N, C-alpha and C positions, 0 to 999 in steps of 0.2 A: 528569817528572812536573808535574802542573797544580798553579795556583796554590790555595792553602785559601780555603776560604769562611766566610768567619763572619759567622752568622746569629743573629738572635733566635728562641726557639720560638716558634711562630705566624707566624713572618714570612714564608713561603712555603708552596705546598702539598704534599701525599705524593706528590705526580706529579712536580714542579720537583724536590724534594729526588733521589727515584727516582731524575731525568734525568741529575742532577747527577753523581751518585754513578755511572754506567752511565760517565758518560764518563771518568770516572778520578780528578773532582776529590774530595779530603779534605774535608768538613764540620763545624766547627766550632758548633755550638748551645750557644747561652748560654741556662740552665734557670734557673730561681727554684724551689727547692723547700723547706718551711716554712722561710719569707722567708731562704733565705742563696742568695746564687748559685754556680752550676756549672757548668761546661762538657763537654759532651757532645761526642766524638768520631765521624764514622758516616765508615765507606767500605767500597768494595770493590775488593778485590784480584783480579777477574775469576773469581772461581770462589764466594765467600764474602763477603757482608756481615756488617758488622763495627760495634756501636755498644756503645762503651766510655765509660761512667760512670763517675764515681767511686770507685762501690763493684762494678763489676761489669762482667762481658766478655761482651755477648752477641752470637753469632752464628745465621746466617742461611745456608741452602744457597739459597734462593727467594726471589726476590722479593719473592712474596705475603706471606710471612712475614717482610720488614724492614716491606714497608709497614704490614703489622698492628703492627709495635713499634713503627713510627712513628707509627701515628694512636695507637696505647693507649698510649705514653708524653708526649704531648701537642705533637709538636716541629711537628707540620705546622698550616699553617692550616686552622679549622674551614669544610670545605665544605658 
């Protein structure tokens, strides 16, 4: 299993995040919501992309759906 990658929200582009996930890395994204710091775990198990937030687990079957989630939630750098 690959090493865990820890990043701040907006540190990497959506392409870079997806590439890391597709390479088998688990990504921990530090985000700030309503003045509090939270950790979001992103991973890909070879079939499904997972976005595990403190309140919900999102699952995405397609890379395009995961990319949309990453962009919508503000985890990636703006391009």
